[in-house]
C-alpha positions as CSV (number, residue, x, y, z in Angstrom):
1,M,-0.2,-0.1,-0.2
2,T,1.5,3.7,-0.8
3,S,2.1,6.0,1.9
4,E,1.0,9.3,0.3
5,T,-1.5,10.3,-2.4
6,K,0.4,11.0,-6.1
7,R,-0.8,14.5,-6.8
8,L,-0.4,16.4,-3.8
9,G,1.5,14.2,-1.5
10,M,-1.0,13.8,1.0
11,P,-0.4,10.9,3.6
12,L,-2.5,8.1,3.7
13,L,-3.4,6.1,6.8
14,Q,-1.9,2.6,7.1
15,A,-3.0,-0.5,8.5
16,A,-3.2,-0.6,12.4
17,Q,-1.7,2.6,12.2
18,A,-1.1,4.1,15.7
19,Q,-2.4,8.2,16.1
20,K,-3.9,8.0,13.1
21,H,-4.8,11.6,14.0
22,V,-2.0,12.9,13.4
23,T,-1.7,11.5,9.7
24,V,-5.4,12.9,9.0
25,N,-4.6,16.8,10.2
26,E,-1.4,16.9,8.2
27,A,-3.4,15.4,5.0
28,L,-6.3,18.3,5.4
29,M,-3.4,21.3,6.2
30,R,-2.1,20.2,3.1
31,L,-5.8,20.4,1.3
32,D,-6.7,23.5,3.6
33,G,-3.4,25.4,1.6
34,A,-3.9,23.9,-2.0
35,V,-7.0,24.3,-2.8
36,N,-8.2,27.3,-4.1
37,L,-4.2,28.2,-3.8
38,V,-3.0,31.6,-3.2
39,L,0.7,31.9,-3.1
40,Q,2.1,34.8,-1.1
41,S,4.7,35.1,-3.7
42,T,6.8,33.2,-6.1
43,D,10.3,35.2,-5.5
44,A,11.1,35.1,-1.9
45,T,13.8,33.1,-1.0
46,S,13.7,32.9,3.0
47,P,10.4,31.7,4.7
48,P,9.0,34.9,6.6
49,G,9.6,35.2,10.2
50,A,6.4,34.7,11.1
51,V,4.4,31.3,10.0
52,I,0.8,31.4,9.9
53,D,-1.2,28.2,9.1
54,G,-2.6,27.7,6.2
55,Q,-0.6,30.6,4.2
56,C,1.4,29.3,1.4
57,W,4.6,30.1,-0.6
58,G,6.1,29.3,-4.1
59,V,9.3,28.1,-3.3
60,P,11.8,29.1,-5.8
61,D,15.2,27.8,-6.6
62,G,18.2,28.5,-4.2
63,A,15.6,28.8,-1.4
64,L,17.6,29.3,2.2
65,G,16.4,28.1,5.9
66,G,13.3,25.9,6.4
67,W,13.2,26.1,2.9
68,S,16.4,24.8,1.6
69,G,16.0,22.3,-0.9
70,Q,12.7,22.7,-1.5
71,G,12.9,24.5,-4.5
72,G,9.3,24.5,-7.1
73,K,7.2,23.1,-4.4
74,I,4.6,25.0,-2.2
75,A,5.0,25.6,1.5
76,I,1.9,25.5,3.6
77,G,2.3,27.1,7.3
78,S,1.6,24.4,9.7
79,N,1.9,24.4,13.1
80,G,4.6,26.9,13.1
81,G,6.8,25.0,10.9
82,W,6.1,24.1,7.1
83,I,4.6,21.1,4.6
84,F,6.0,20.8,1.2
85,V,3.3,20.1,-1.7
86,P,4.9,19.6,-5.2
87,A,3.4,22.0,-7.9
88,T,2.5,20.4,-11.1
89,A,1.7,20.9,-14.5
90,G,-1.9,22.6,-14.8
91,M,-2.1,23.6,-11.0
92,R,-3.8,27.6,-11.0
93,A,-3.1,29.8,-8.2
94,F,-3.5,33.7,-7.4
95,I,0.1,34.9,-6.8
96,L,-1.1,37.6,-4.0
97,D,1.9,40.0,-4.3
98,R,1.7,40.4,-8.3
99,G,-1.8,40.6,-8.3
100,V,-2.4,38.2,-11.3
101,E,-3.7,34.2,-11.8
102,A,-0.8,31.7,-12.8
103,I,-1.1,28.2,-14.5
104,H,1.8,26.3,-13.5
105,G,3.5,25.0,-17.1
106,G,5.2,21.8,-15.5
107,A,8.7,23.6,-14.6
108,A,7.6,27.1,-13.5
109,W,4.7,29.9,-12.8
110,V,3.4,31.3,-15.9
111,Y,2.2,34.4,-14.7
112,G,-1.1,35.7,-15.6
113,A,-1.6,33.0,-18.2
114,L,-5.0,32.9,-20.0
115,S,-4.2,29.6,-21.9
116,L,-1.0,27.7,-21.7
117,G,-0.7,24.6,-24.5
118,R,0.9,21.1,-24.0
119,L,4.2,23.1,-25.6
120,G,4.1,26.0,-24.0
121,S,2.4,28.4,-26.2
122,G,0.2,31.1,-24.1
123,L,-2.1,34.2,-24.1
124,L,-1.2,36.4,-21.0
125,S,-2.9,38.8,-19.1
126,N,-0.9,41.2,-17.0
127,M,-0.2,44.3,-15.2
128,I,2.0,46.6,-13.2
129,E,1.0,48.8,-10.3
130,A,2.9,51.3,-8.1
131,D,2.4,54.2,-5.4
132,V,4.5,56.8,-6.9
133,T,5.6,60.3,-5.2
134,V,5.3,63.1,-7.6
135,G,8.8,65.2,-8.4
136,E,9.2,68.7,-9.3
137,G,8.9,69.8,-12.7
138,A,6.5,70.3,-15.8
139,S,6.6,66.5,-16.5
140,F,7.2,63.9,-14.1
141,D,8.9,60.0,-15.5
142,T,6.9,57.8,-13.0
143,G,9.4,55.1,-13.3
144,V,6.3,52.6,-13.8
145,T,7.4,50.8,-17.3
146,I,5.7,48.9,-19.9
147,P,7.5,46.1,-21.2
148,A,8.4,45.2,-24.7
149,N,6.1,43.4,-26.9
150,V,3.1,44.0,-25.1
151,M,-0.5,45.1,-26.1
152,V,-1.8,48.1,-23.6
153,I,-5.1,47.9,-23.0
154,G,-5.4,51.0,-20.6
155,A,-3.7,52.5,-17.6
156,T,-5.5,53.7,-14.5
157,A,-4.2,56.8,-11.8
158,K,-6.0,57.8,-8.6
159,V,-4.3,60.5,-6.7
160,L,-3.6,59.4,-3.1
161,N,-2.3,63.0,-1.9
162,T,-2.8,66.4,-3.3
163,L,-0.8,67.3,-6.7
164,T,0.6,70.5,-5.8
165,G,2.2,72.8,-8.0
166,T,1.1,75.5,-10.6
167,L,-0.4,73.4,-12.6
168,N,-4.0,73.3,-13.3
169,T,-4.6,70.0,-14.3
170,W,-2.6,66.6,-15.6
171,S,-2.2,64.3,-18.3
172,L,-1.2,60.7,-18.0
173,G,0.6,59.0,-21.1
174,T,3.7,57.9,-22.3
175,G,6.6,59.5,-24.6
176,G,5.3,61.0,-27.7
177,A,1.7,60.6,-26.7
178,T,1.6,62.3,-23.2
179,D,-2.3,62.1,-22.7
180,R,-2.6,58.6,-23.9
181,F,-4.4,57.7,-21.0
182,G,-6.2,60.6,-19.9
183,N,-5.9,64.7,-20.1
184,G,-7.9,67.5,-17.6
185,L,-7.0,65.4,-14.9
186,G,-7.7,66.4,-11.1
187,K,-5.4,67.4,-8.5
188,S,-7.6,66.7,-5.3
189,V,-7.8,63.6,-3.4
190,G,-9.6,60.9,-5.3
191,S,-9.0,62.4,-8.8
192,Y,-8.5,59.7,-11.0
193,A,-8.1,58.3,-14.7
194,R,-9.7,55.5,-16.1
195,G,-7.7,55.2,-19.5
196,L,-9.2,52.6,-21.3
197,L,-8.1,52.7,-25.2
198,G,-10.5,52.5,-28.1
199,A,-8.1,50.0,-29.5
200,P,-5.6,48.6,-28.3
201,M,-1.9,49.8,-28.2
202,T,1.2,47.7,-29.2
203,Y,4.1,48.5,-27.4
204,Y,7.5,47.5,-29.1
205,S,9.6,49.1,-27.0
206,A,9.4,49.5,-23.3
207,A,8.1,52.7,-22.2
208,N,7.7,55.0,-18.8
209,L,4.2,56.2,-17.9
210,I,4.3,60.1,-17.8
211,M,3.3,62.9,-16.0
212,T,2.6,66.2,-17.6
213,A,1.5,69.4,-15.8
214,S,-1.1,71.4,-17.6
215,G,-0.5,75.6,-17.1
216,G,2.3,75.4,-14.9
217,N,4.8,72.6,-12.9
218,F,4.6,69.8,-10.1
219,T,6.1,70.4,-6.9
220,G,4.8,67.3,-5.0
221,G,1.7,64.7,-4.6
222,E,1.4,61.4,-4.8
223,V,-0.6,58.8,-7.4
224,R,-1.5,55.4,-7.9
225,L,-0.7,53.8,-11.2
226,A,-1.4,51.0,-13.1
227,V,-1.4,49.4,-16.9
228,H,-3.0,46.2,-18.1
229,W,-1.9,44.4,-20.9
230,L,-2.0,41.2,-23.1
231,E,1.2,39.3,-24.1
232,L,2.2,36.1,-25.7
233,H,4.1,33.5,-24.5
234,I,6.6,31.9,-26.2
235,P,6.9,28.4,-26.1
């Protein structure tokens, strides 16, 4: 008789086994983490300082400490320590620190995958978001980068702290198209842009989001920015 299940490695009860509750509880802990899987991150190379029961992490290669030698597996917090479940092709998870769904391709998580063929081809839906402190000047490079070779659907912005300076309004775009995602935008807290493009725009080169002041200059403030795009996954 086998000692664990093939897919999730859950321990199985054995004939005449003592302390059956230990085996059953470990199996339940694995199920609690693996069902409707949410990974806090797949980039952290060391375990968090506090272990939270049921909280899951994707362990990268070269991980340290309590995750050493467990690269590619899913670490599930359990009773102050870790149990590990294999990540297999076709598994889906929400990657919390990236804000996207992912499908496991057999060797790694493919972030934002909407589809993923058996040879590795896929269509991805991805995003980047950041809270940005605005600098001084008539225009400001936010440092939020649209990667190369993606089809942008749109970008959003929300003012978190009032934009100060002599400007009347502002616009959001990229180099050569400084109002692509919105113009005449407000300065006060809660003002926003929902820059949904009428036709998706393909960026063959990387480009940063740029804020441009109208009627004056920026001196400060804070905005929350996000860009959403589609891309093709190379098999």
